[in-house]
C-alpha positions as CSV (number, residue, x, y, z in Angstrom):
1,X,1.8,34.0,24.2
2,X,0.4,30.6,24.1
3,X,1.0,28.6,27.5
4,X,3.3,25.7,27.1
5,X,5.0,27.1,23.9
6,X,2.1,26.3,21.6
7,X,2.2,22.7,22.2
8,X,-0.9,20.7,22.1
9,X,-2.6,19.6,25.5
10,X,-0.9,16.1,26.3
11,X,-4.4,15.2,27.8
12,X,-6.1,15.9,24.4
13,X,-3.6,13.9,22.6
14,X,-3.9,10.9,24.9
15,X,-7.7,11.4,24.6
16,X,-7.7,11.4,20.7
17,X,-5.4,8.1,20.7
18,X,-7.3,6.2,22.9
19,X,-10.5,7.1,20.6
20,X,-8.7,6.0,17.7
21,X,-7.8,2.7,19.3
22,X,-11.3,2.2,20.3
23,X,-12.5,2.9,16.9
24,X,-10.2,0.4,15.5
25,X,-11.0,-2.1,17.8
26,X,-14.5,-1.8,17.1
27,X,-13.9,-1.7,13.3
28,X,-11.9,-5.0,13.7
29,X,-14.6,-6.6,15.6
30,X,-17.1,-5.7,12.9
31,X,-14.8,-7.3,10.4
32,X,-14.7,-10.3,12.2
33,X,-18.3,-10.7,12.2
34,X,-19.0,-9.7,8.6
35,X,-18.7,-12.7,6.0
36,X,-18.2,-12.0,2.4
37,X,-18.2,-14.4,-0.5
38,X,-16.1,-15.4,-3.2
39,X,-16.8,-17.9,-6.2
40,X,-15.3,-19.7,-9.0
41,X,-16.6,-22.0,-12.1
42,X,-19.6,-19.9,-12.7
43,X,-20.6,-20.7,-8.8
44,X,-19.8,-24.2,-8.7
45,X,-17.7,-23.5,-5.6
46,X,-18.2,-20.6,-3.2
47,X,-16.1,-19.7,-0.4
48,X,-17.1,-17.5,2.6
49,X,-14.6,-15.8,4.7
50,X,-15.0,-13.2,7.4
51,X,-13.8,-9.5,7.0
52,X,-10.4,-10.9,8.6
53,X,-10.0,-13.2,5.9
54,X,-10.6,-16.5,8.0
55,X,-12.4,-19.2,5.6
56,X,-15.8,-19.8,7.2
57,X,-17.5,-22.0,4.8
58,X,-16.9,-23.8,1.6
59,X,-19.8,-24.9,-0.9
60,X,-19.0,-27.4,-3.7
61,X,-21.7,-28.2,-6.2
62,X,-21.6,-31.8,-7.1
63,X,-21.3,-31.0,-10.9
64,X,-17.7,-29.6,-9.9
65,X,-16.8,-33.2,-8.5
66,X,-15.3,-35.4,-11.2
67,X,-13.0,-38.2,-9.4
68,X,-11.0,-38.3,-12.6
69,X,-10.1,-34.7,-12.4
70,X,-9.6,-33.5,-9.0
71,X,-7.0,-31.1,-10.1
72,X,-9.6,-28.8,-11.7
73,X,-11.7,-29.0,-8.3
74,X,-8.8,-27.8,-6.5
75,X,-8.2,-24.9,-8.6
76,X,-11.7,-23.9,-8.6
77,X,-11.3,-23.9,-4.6
78,X,-8.4,-21.9,-4.7
79,X,-9.9,-19.3,-6.9
80,X,-12.9,-18.9,-4.9
81,X,-11.0,-18.7,-1.7
82,X,-8.8,-16.0,-3.5
83,X,-11.7,-14.2,-4.6
84,X,-13.5,-14.3,-1.3
85,X,-10.1,-12.9,0.5
86,X,-10.0,-10.0,-2.2
87,X,-13.6,-9.1,-1.2
88,X,-12.5,-9.2,2.5
89,X,-9.5,-7.1,1.7
90,X,-11.8,-4.5,0.0
91,X,-14.0,-4.6,3.3
92,X,-11.0,-4.0,5.5
93,X,-10.0,-1.0,3.2
94,X,-13.5,0.5,3.7
95,X,-13.6,-0.4,7.3
96,X,-10.1,0.6,8.4
97,X,-8.9,2.6,5.8
98,X,-9.8,5.9,7.5
99,X,-8.4,4.8,10.7
100,X,-5.2,3.6,9.4
101,X,-4.6,6.9,7.7
102,X,-5.1,8.6,11.0
103,X,-2.2,6.2,12.3
104,X,0.5,7.0,9.9
105,X,1.9,9.8,7.9
106,X,0.4,13.1,9.2
107,X,-1.7,11.1,11.7
108,X,-4.4,13.7,12.1
109,X,-3.4,13.7,15.9
110,X,-1.6,17.1,16.1
111,X,1.9,17.1,17.5
112,X,2.7,13.4,16.8
113,X,5.2,12.6,14.0
114,X,3.9,9.6,12.5
């Protein structure tokens, strides 16, 4: 008969959970320090965000600036920021996906229901 009725060692579970937290924190820090770009208008507007989706830089080619048509410029800026954020989300999935899968739905930590 297995001591403790076959239940996993609580100390091991806590160590695994702590390691997952550390891995998650490390991945989040890497995301915050990684920058990704998005562009619109064939590169006339470029947005740079970090892996967390925070806007870090915006470059606008002078050719994109038409005082008579600021609406198009605004659309290009929005599109570039949106593209950069999509790239950041892809990066988040790459970095955090395996860790997030470990935290929910069949956690990978035996004995924990989430």
